[in-house]
N, C-alpha and C positions, 0 to 999 in steps of 0.2 A: 932194451931193444923192443920188447913187447909193448911197453908203455908208449914208446915213440910211435910204433905202428898204430896203436889204438888212437893216439892223439892225432896222427896224420889222417886216419880214416874219418874221425869225428870232424876234423876241420874241413875235409873234402865234402862230406855230406852236408855240412852246414852251408858251405859256399854254393854247392850245386842247388840245394833246396831253396836258397835265397832268391832264385830267379822266378819263383812263383809264390803265391799266397796259398799255403797248404789248406787253409780253411775254405778255399774255393772248390776243392776237389769233391766230386760226388762219386758214388759207387760205379766202378767200371770193371768189366771183365776183359782181361788183356792176355793175349798170347805173346810170349817172349822167347825168341829163338837166338841163342848165343852162339850157335854154330860150332860148339866145342872149342871156341876160342877163349879169350881172356876176360870176357865181359861178366861172366857169372858171379864171381865173388864181389865185384864192385856193385853190380846190380842188386845183389842180396843185401848188402850193407845199406844201400839207399832205400830199398823196399822196406827193410826192417825199421828204419828211421821214420819213414812215412807212416807205417802201420802204428807206430807209437803215438803219432799225432792225429791220424785219421784212419778209419777202417775202410777207406774208400775203394781199394783195389783188390781184385782177385786175380792172381797171376797163374797162367798155365805155362810152365817152363819146358822148353824144347832144347835138346842137345846142350844142356846147361853146364855140364862138367867139362873142364878143360881137358883136351886130349890131343896131343901133338900129332897123332896119326890121322886126325880128322876123318873118323869113320863115316861121317855123313856128308863128305864132300868139302872142298875148300870153302872156308867161310867168307864168301863174297856174295852178299844178297843182291848185287846188281845183275848177276847172271840169271837169266830166265829159268835155267834148269834147277836153280836153288829155291825157286819160289814155292814149289808144291807143298813142302811140309808145313810152312807157316800158313799158307792159304787154306789147306785142308783142316788144320787145327782150328783156325778161326771159324770155319764153317761147322766143324764137328761140335764145338763147344758153344756156338752162338755168341762168340766174343764180340765186343765192341770194336776192337781193332787188333792188329798184330804189329809187333816190333821185331826187327831182326838186326843184329849187329854183325859187323865184319870182325876179323880175327883180333885186332887190337882195339876194337870198339871206339875208334875215333869217328866212326860213321854209324849212323842210325837210319834204318829204312822202315817204311810204314806200309801196312796193308789195311784197307778199310774193312768195314763190317761184312762186306760181301767176299772178302778174300782177295780183292783186286790190289795189285801192287801199285803204289803211287810214286811216280817218277820224281826224282830229287828236285827238279826245277819248280815243281808245284809246291813242294814243302818249303823251298826258299821263299816263295811268295807268301805262303801262309805265315812263316816265322817272321818275315819282314813286317807283315801286318800286325802280328802280336806285339813285336817289340816297339812298333810305332804307337800302339795303344798305351804302352807303358812309358814311352819316351817320345812325346809328340814333337814333330819337326826334326827328328834326328836324321843323320846320314846313314844310308844302307849301302854296303858294297856288294857287288855281284860280279860273276865272271861273264865273259862275252859270248858264251856259247848259245844259250837260249835265254832271251832277256825280256821279251815283250810283256809277259805276265808280271814279272817282278817290277819292271819300270812303271807299268800302269797302276799296279796296286800301291806302290810306294807313293806315286804322285797323288792318287786318290785319297791317301791317308795323310797327305801334307808333309811327307818326308822328301828327301833328296836321294835319288839313286846315283851311285858312283861306280863306274866300271873299272875293274882291275884285270890284269892278265890272269889266266888260269894258274892255279898252284898256291900252296899255302904261304910261301915266302912273299908272293906278290899281293895276295889278299890282305895279309897281316900288315904289310908295309903301307898299303893304301888306307887301311882302317886307321892306322896311327896318324897318317898324314891328314886325314879329314875328320878324325875323331868320330868314326862311325860306331854306332852302338852294336851293330850286327853285320856280319858278312856271310854270304852263302854261295856255295858252288853246286851245280847240278849233280855232281858226283856224290852228294850227301855229306860234304864237309860243311859244318856250321860253326862259325867263329863268333865269339862274344867279347866285347870290349872289357866287360867286368869279369872275365875269366882269363885275364892276362893276354887278351887278343887271340887266345888259342881256340882250336876246334874241340868240340866235345860231343861224344855220342850219347851222353846221359841228359844233358840239359834239354835237347830238342823234344824228347818224349814227355818230359815233365811239362813243357810249355804246351804241347799238343793236348795232353790230358787236361790241363787247366782250361784250355780253350773249349774243348768238348764239354767240360763241366759247366762253364759259365755261359756258353752260347746255347746250350740245349740242343745243339746240332751234332749229327754224326760226322765222322771224318769224310764220308762220301759227299755229304751236303756241303761241307766246308771247302772241298777242293773240286767238286764236280763241275761247277760253272767255269772255273779256270781251265780245266782240261778240255772243255768244249770250245771255249773262246780262243785258246791258243794251243792247238794240237801240235805235237812234235813226236817224231818216231824214236827219239832217244839217239844217243851218239852212235854213228855208223863208222866203223873202222875198215879201211881197205889197205892191203899191202900193194904198194906201187913201186915200180922199179926206180923211177925218178920223180920223187914227190914234188920237188920244186917246179919241174916242168909241167906236171899235172895241174898244180895250183895256178900256174901262169896261164894254162889253157882255159881254165874256168874264169879267171879274171878277164881275159880278152873276150870271152863269149858274153859276159854279163855287164861289163863295166859301163858301156854306153847307156844302158837303161837304168842303172842304179841311182837311187835317190841319195843314198849314203854309202860311202866306202870307208871302212874303218880298219886300221892295221894295228890295233892294240895287241892282238894275239892272232897270228896268221892273218887271214883276211875275212872281214865281215862285209856283206853287201845287203842293203835294205831296199825293198821295193814297196809299193803301196800296200800290197796284201800278203807279202811273204818276205822272209829274210833267211840268210844262211851264214854260218861261220865255218871256215875251212882252215885247218892248221896242220902242220907237220908234228909228228911225235918227236920228242926230244931224244928218245932212246931207241926207236925202231924205225924201219923203212915203211912207216904207216902214215896215211893221212886220216884225219879225224873230221868227220862232217856232222854238223848239227844244223837243222833247219826247222822253221816254224811258219805257220800261217795264221791269219785271223779267221778262225772258225770255218776253215775250208779244208776238209780232209781229202777231197778229190784233188785239189790243187797241190796239197802236200805230197800225195803219192806221185803225181805227175812230175813235180819238180825234183823229187828224190830220184826218180828213174832217170831224168834228164841229166842231173848232176853226176850221177854215177857213170852214165854212159860217156860223158865228157872226160871224167877222171881216168877211166879205164881204156879209153881209145887214144893210143899214143900216136896215131897218124893224123 
């Protein structure tokens, strides 16, 4: 049994590491926050294998040991209240970047060298660009929530952006249908054709490390222009007594002026300089709102307030 476990680990490491050229890696100082979830042992096996091939990385491990009582909070790096330990460690150690995993480490989150949390939609665009460098002209699948950055990057790199409904079942199905090399969701699920179309929390940080190494740019330099060009407030959730009626109010308010109306997942409406996606939760009486603009944070704030007023006003 031990032999089988060692064999499985070795095969996993070989597969995950195959997504990069290890010889590209240069010395980087990295904070890794496993949130007392399951990531630690797998990360260590991968880090050890990399160390045998290159001395490139120095890791500062936070909350690395699995502990089902989660003494440092629920391991969900999307929650702003969970950002401080990774951010502060990046700053304290002068690290090049920070990585944080959720509990079962199928999601990987990033902090730049200033400790700033990088929202998942910008990492989708970044990884799409990376994969298109490796596989020119490929198809890239994305969810419908925040899309402009990804679509514009994919187009500029000569790829084709394909939209799928939110959720792993839909993303994987669409990837198989169009033979996409990569699929990404703003929730930090990243899927790879050559990883059985599954999402992985380990492949993304390797790809980002390789890109930092080969480009000579910091993570903030790699994503900063995207964040300015396509600002987004992140997903906004509201508990609404009648979600369907609330969404219909929003539709009626905006549909006459919309350039594009898309119902792939909830409703998306696109205008010249802003767009939004609004959908019902499958499991709770919630509506989930995402919106973005073209480099206009004032417009973003105004539209966010406007949309929430319509949603919450039942009269």
